[in-house]
Each structure stands twice: as structure tokens, then as C-alpha cells.
N, C-alpha and C positions, 0 to 999 in steps of 0.2 A: 496823779497824772504823770509825773516824771518816771515813776516806777513802770507804768505801762509803756511809756516811750522807750525806756531802756530795754525792756523785754522785746519790743518790736525791732529795735536796732540789732540786737543780738540774733534774732531769728533771721533777718535779712543777711547778716554776715555768714551764718551757718549755711544758708542756701547757696550763697556765692562760693563758699569753700567746697561744698559738695559737688557743684557743677564743675569747678576747675579741677577737682581730683579725678573726674571721670574722663578727662581728655588730657592726653600727654602731648609731648612735643610733636608727635607724628599725626595728630588729628585735632581739629578744632571745630566748634559750632559757629559757622559764619553768621554775621548779623544780617547780611543781604545775600540770599542764595543766587541772585541773578536769574539765569535761565530756569525754567520750570522743571521740576522733578517729574520724570516719567515712571509711573508705577509699572513694573514688568516682572514676570517670573524669570526673565533671563538673568538678571543680576542675582536673584536669589539662588538660581541654579548654580551660577559660578561660585558664589560664596559657600554653598553647600558642598560643592566639589572640593574647594580649598579646605574646608573644615574636615572633610573625610580624609584628605591627604595628611593632615596633621602639621604641627609646627616644624617638624624635622625636614619637611619637603621644601627645598629652597626655591627661590623665585626663578633661578636659572634652569630648573628642571621643568618648569611649566611650558605648555604649548605656546602661550603668549603671556605678556606682562603689560600691565597698565603703565601709562606715563602719567606721573603725578604732577599736580594735585588732581584729586578725583572727588567729586561731591556726590554723596549718597543721601537718600531720604529714608526716614524712619516712619513707622506706622503711627507715630504721634504727631505727624506733620512737621517735625523738626528735621534739620539737615546737619550733615557733618562733612567737613572737608578732610580728605585723607591725603597725607603728604608723602607716604612711603608704604612699601610692602608690609613692613612690621606694623604700621598703623592700621593697615587693612586687616591683618591677622588679629589685632587687638579688638577691632570693631566686631569681627566675626565671633570671637570668644565672649564678647560682652553682651551678646544678644540674649533675649529671653522672650517668653510668650507675650509679655506686655511691652517689650521694647526691642524691635527688630527691623532690619532693613527691608524696605518694600520697593525702592525705586532708585533711579540713577539720573544724573543730569547729563544730557547730551549737548554737544558732542564730547566724546572721549577719544583718547589716543592710545593705541596699543602697538606693540612690536612683537612679531612672531619669533619664536625660538630659532636661533641660527641666522637671524636677519637683523639688519640695522635700519630698515625702512620703517618709518612711522606711518601707521594706517589710521585714518580718521574714521571713527564709527559715529555716524550721525543720527541713528535712530534705533528703535527696538529691533526691527527686522534685520538690520546689519549686525547687531549684537547676537541674535539667534544664529546668523550665518557663521559667525566666529565659533560659536558653540558647536555647530555641526562640523565645521572644518577641523576642529580639534578633537572631534569624536567624544565630547563630554556626554555623559548620560543626562538626557533632558528630563524635565518634569514629566513629560508625556511618556517617555520610555518607562520610568518607574511606575507611573500611574497605570499604564496598560498592563503591566505585569502583575500589579497587586490589587487592582480594582476587583471588588467582590470576593477577595481573599481575606484581606485584613480589615477592610472597611466597606461600608455601603453608604449610599446617600440617604439622608432623610429628606425626601423630596417635598416641595419643589426646590430646584437650584436654578440659578440664572447664569447663563454663559453669554459672552460676547463673541461674535464671529469676527472674521478678518477685517471687516469694515467697522468694528466696534459697535455693532448693533446688537442689542440684548435680545435673548431668547429664553423663555421660561421652559424648563424641562421638568416633566412630571413623572418620569419613570426610567428604568434602565434601558428599555428598548429605544425610547426617544433619545436618551443620552448617547447611546452607541451610534444611532443613526445620525445624530448631529455631528459627532466626531468624524465619522466616515465622510460626511458631506464636505467637511472643511479641508480635507486632504491630509496627507501624511506629515507635512511639515507644520501643521497647526499645533500650537501649544494651548491647552485648556486655559481660557481667560475667564476666570470666575468673577462674578460680582459678589463680594463678601458682605456679610458673613455667610458661611455655608455650614449646614448641619450635617454631620456624618455620624455613623454608627460604627464603633471600633470593636474588632474581634479581641478576645474570643467570645465575650458575652454581648458584643454589639451594644456597648453602652453609648449613650448620646454624648456627642462633643460638638461644641460650637466654635468654629475656627474663623479667624478674621484675616489671616495673611497666609502667603505661601510658606513662610518660615514655619508656622504652626503645622501646615500640611506636611512639610518635610519632616518635622519632628515625629509625626505619626508614621510616615513612610519609612524613615530611617530605622525605626525600631520594629518594623514588621518583618516577620520571618517568611510569611507567604507559603506558597505551595512548594513541596520538594521537587527537585529535579528527577523526575521518575523515568525509569528505563526498565526494559525487560528483555530477556534473552529467549530465543526460540531454538529448541533442539529437536530435530527430526529423529524419531526413533525408528521402529519398523512398522510395516503394514500401514503406512500413512498415519501413524500415531505421532503427535507432536506434544512437546512439553514446553510450557511457558513459565519462566521463573523471573520474579522481580530482581532487578540489578541495582538496588539502592537500599540504603539503611532504613529499616522499618522501625519507627519509634513507637513508644507507648501511645495508645489512643488512635493509631492509624487504622483505617478501614479500607481494605482492598477489595476490588471486584474486577472481573473480566467480562468482556463482551465480545461475542463472535457475530459479525454482521449486526443484526439488531437484537440478538438474543443475549440477555443479561444472565451471567452464570451465577447461580446462588452460592452463598458463602459455604454451604455444606459440601459443595463439590470441590472447593479449593482446599487441598491437603497441604498444610504447612506453607501456605502462600504460593504453592506450586499448582498449576492447572495443567491437566493432561487430557487430551481428547484425540479420538480417531476420526479422521475426516474422509468424506467422499471426495473424489477428484473435483476440482473447481478452484475459484479464486475467493479468498476470504479476507475480511478486515478484522483483525484481532486487536482489541484495545484493553489497556489496564487503566483503572481509575483509582486514585488515592484520595481519601478524605482524611484530613488531619485537624487537630485543634487550631492550627493556623491557616487552614485551607478548607473552610467549612463547606464550600460548594464543590470542592474536589477539583482535581486536575486529571486529564486523560492524555494518554499517548497511544497512538495506534500504529500498527504495522500491517502490511499486506503479505499474505502467503499464497503461493500458487501450489496447489496439491496436484501432482501428476498422477495419472492412472497407474495402478499396479495390476498387471494382467498376468494370468497363469501362463506357464510355458506348455502349450498344448503339444501333444504327440500322439500319433497313431501309425499303425503299419497295416499292410494288407497282403493277401496271397490269393492267387487264382485257383479255383477248384479245377482239378485235372479234367479234361474232356468237356468243359463247359465254359460259358461266359460269365459265370458267377464268381464273385470275389468276396472273401471274408475279411472284414476289417476289425481291428482290435485297438482300442485306445488305452493309453497308459501314461499318466503324468502325475506330478506331485499335486496332492489336494483333490484328486479325482472323486474321492468319496464325499466331498463337500461341495462339488461344483456340478451344476446341471449344464448340459450342452446339447447341441443338435448335430445330427449327421445330415449333410447337405450334398446332393448330387446334382451337378449342373444347375446350381442356384436354386434348387428346390429342396425344401426341408422334407426329409424322408422319415426321420425318426428322432425322438428326444431320448436322451440317455444321461448317464452320470448320476451323481448323488448316491445316497444310501441304498436306493432300490434299483440302481442301474446295473446292467451286466457288462457294459462297456464293449459290447460286440455287435457287429452289424454285417448283414449279408445283402448283396445286391446283384441282380441279374442285369448285366449291361448289354447294350447292342454294340456291334463292332464300330470302332471309331475312337476319337479322342474325347475323354470325359474329365471333369474336374470333381474330385471328391474332397469334401471339407468337413471339419468340425468347427463349431463356433460357440463361444461361451460369453455370457454377460454376468458380471458380479458387481456388488456394491462398490468395490474399489476399481472396477473396470466397466463403468456404465456404458461406454460406447462399444464395448464388445471387442473380442479378439478372435481372429479366424486363422486356422491353419489349413492350407489347401495343397493337394498334390494332383498332378496331371497323370491320368491313366490312359494309356493307349491300348485299346482292346482289339486284338487281331483275331480274325476267324481262322480256324483250322479247316480249310476246304477239303472236301472229300466227296466221292460219288461211287455208286456201284454200277456194274454193267451186267446185262443179261442178253444172250443171243436168242433170237427168235427161231427156235427149232434148229434146222440144219441150213438155215438161210444165212446170207451175209448181212442181215439186218440186226442191229443191236439197239437195245433200250438202255439209256443211262438215267440214273436218278440221283440227284444231289442229296446228301444226307449229313449235313454238318450244322452245328448250333448257330443260330443267327441268320440262316439263309432267308428268313422272311423279312429281314431288315436291310438287306443290301442288294445290290445288283451285281451280276457277274456275267461272264460270257463263256459259251461253249466254243472250243477251238479244236480243229482237226488239222494237224500239221501246221499249227500257228495261223490257220485261216479261220476267221470268225464265222461261226455258223449260226449262232442264235444268242440273243440277249435274254437273260432269265433272272430269276430272283424275285423276292417279295417287293422290292422297291419299284419294280416295273410290272407288278401284277403277274409275274411268271408262275408256271406250274412246277418248276424245278425238275422237269423231265425233258429228255432229249432223245430222239430216235434218228438213226442214220443208217442208210443202206450203203455198205462198202463194196468196192470192187477189189479184186485180188491185189494184195500188197501189204506193206507194213505202215501202220499208222500210230500217231501219238494223239490221244484224245485228252484234252485238258479243260479245266475250268479256271478262270482267272478273275481277279477283282483288283480294284485300286482303292486303298484306304490310306489316308495320310498318316505317315509315321510308321506304317507296317511294311516290313520287308520279308518277314517269315509268314508262312501259312496263307499267302495270297495267290498261290498257284498249286494246283494238284493235277497230276497227269497219270495216264494209264496207256500202256502199249497194246495195240490190237494187230494181229497178223491174220490176214485173209489169204488162204491158199488159192 
């Protein structure tokens, strides 16, 4: 019996020594914690940030510092009082999956860097506000970046909303919808334990605290920061080249609007395509061993039309109102086009079988001659037009009736059936004639002795030559 008692006493002493060795002069386990410990991811976020900064990062370099003492709570329902910054670092380094900080006792006091004013932080919401003011990376920031990249949920999971009301989530869609409904400042408030599947093999893990969650997030590589460059070449050909390091096991794909580009078209991770004019969304997607669902980045390109430089010339056939047109421009053997007179398509030409020549009989007046082409790179078409002023060359013949003083005059010029003109004797209008007024283009006049000037005149906008023709007649 004495032997058993001796063993029991030694065991108690060893436990006491072990506990005392775990706590130095900068921290202690209080017998009566006083105020209740508030479980919150806010303190875990702060400790995770301090751990990432390392021991060489001094307290003076922090955005804020705690005023000690500070009481924190463990996942074992035990508490510890921290009396200094070094004591806080010791607690951080002493954490493990089985023994880690989950909460803090409010109120706490902090002082912002460069200030001497003490600020009292009375609750979880106020501590989250400190985190935002100091621009620390929150749990949600990391979660949003890595969710479905390094881990997935093995549903269901239970979340508490801003009012601490629990909601059971059964899938990714419901989870994302829940987060969105809580607002951008909401931090995921899990009811632990939570079952997650961790990449790359999505092995099952059961986590019970935010510390354990951070342990997974901190070792997660996640999706690469993908970028790509766009280089316009010629004839609306564009080249798309990834602008990030492509590691082993990476799978790349491109997408143009909703068309996924097969791997066989991507040559050495470079994608080249000729586009028709328009607006396109071009995306690159990378799937990696640490980013199994992939990540996409998209850019918009606006492809402007590339139209041919049309060119044609023309010449009037002597003594007529006919014009000969000849087209000649780069690419004419590959482009079909139309000859258009006064907005009416008269003839199609161009291409391998075209002769690129065109003849048209005009009426006197102002006309518009055009050629118009549409190509895949110029779908709205391009048109080249030139104004042509067609002026008649008036003329007539005269014949005396026997030995009388009566003369017959007959107009004989091209286009007389399309215009109106006047017969004049000594600038006095004698008759309106021409096809435009249903005239017969003949005029007879009985002269008295004297000298006369017989003319035909017309008015056509833009014409100064050829609109008056005269003949002298002398009657003895």
C-alpha cells in the first residue's frame, strides 16, 4: 500500500513540473478566468499573421499592439494570461493541432502604431474592425482565394450568420449563396468539427478549430497568377501567349467567347487565330496539381475591319456619252465587287474571272459612279465613289427649203432625248424642244433678209462647255 501511495505522489509531482515548465514568466494559466472567453476567428487571424511575420518582426513594427495582460482561450477549454509580447510569441509557437488558441477575453486594450491613445476593444466585431483598419489578410480573404483549389468541403457543414443563428449547408452553390447573403465583411463562422477534402488527392480531414484550418491554408499553393499577352499580327491575326511560368502537370486551354480551343491547336502554349471584325472575349485557363478546378483570366479584344483600298479610273468615249471604267487595286484578283451607278448595282466584277472593266452610257447631268466590296475582314463593306458630270455636245444641221428664206433645223447630238433645250434666233427664244418635253428635235423658221445667229442652248448643273451651239445665217 505504501508503495502505491509513493508512485501516486511521484506522478502528481511530475504533472505539476510539466505544467509549470510550459509557462514562463510572460504567461500563466489563471485559476479564475473572470470574464467569459469569446471564440472567434479574429484572434486566430491575428496570431496567424504574427506567426507569418516571424520572431524577427518587432512589436514596434506592428500596426497595433496589445496592452497586457491579455487572456486567451485554448481549444481544451483552458485559458492563459499573456503578460508581454514575447509571451504572446511563445504561445503562438507552442500551438499544435491538439492545443491551440480559439478565443480571447474581452475587453482588450490596443494602441495603434505612432499613437499613444489606448483603444478599448469590447467585442468580436470591434476586433474585426481593427483587422480591417490594419489591412491584415482575413480568414475570408484566404478562404475566397483557395476555396475549391486546395480543399473542398465534405458536406454538410454548419455556419452561423451575423446573428449567430446556425444554417446547414449541403453544397457549394448553397455555401456561396450563404456567403454572398452575409455581406463582404462577414467572416465564415463555422460550427466545428468540419470535414474537408484536401488536394491534391482530396484526402478527408476532420478539423476542429480555425488554427487547423489555417494550417491547411498556409501550406496551400493554390492556383497560379495567370496572365497572357496579346500581340496583333497582320490581317486581323492575333497571337495569344501565356505570361507566367508553366510547371509540370499544367494543362492550358483557351476560349474565344464560348468556343473552347482544343489542345491540338495550341502550338507550344501559343494560340494564333485570324478574327473577323467584332468584339471577342478571349480567356486562358490553367489546371495544375494545386488548382484542380482551374483558374481563368479573360481579356476583351476589339477587332477592327480591314478593308481593301479600292481604286478605279474612267474616260469618256469621244463623240458619245459612254464612259469606260477600269478598276485596279491591291488584291483585286481575290476580291469581288460591284459597279454601282446612281445607287443601282449595274454589274458584278473582280475575282479570278473578272475583267475589271465596265462601260456605261450616261444621260447628261451629274452622276455618281462607285465600286463596292465586302470581304470577311470588311463585313460592312467599303465603297469608293466619284462624281461624273456628263455634258452634252450640242449640235444641229440646217437645210434651206429650195430658194426660199425658210430653213429647217434638226438637232443631232447624243442625249437629246434625255434633256430639254431651246431654239434661239438672235438670243430670242423661239421654241422649247428635246426629249424631256416630248419634242421632235426639229425647228423650221422663215427668215426675212438680214444676218441671224441660230442657237440651241440648255442648262445642266456643273456644265459650262457644250451647252450652247450656234450657226450664222445670212438672208440677202
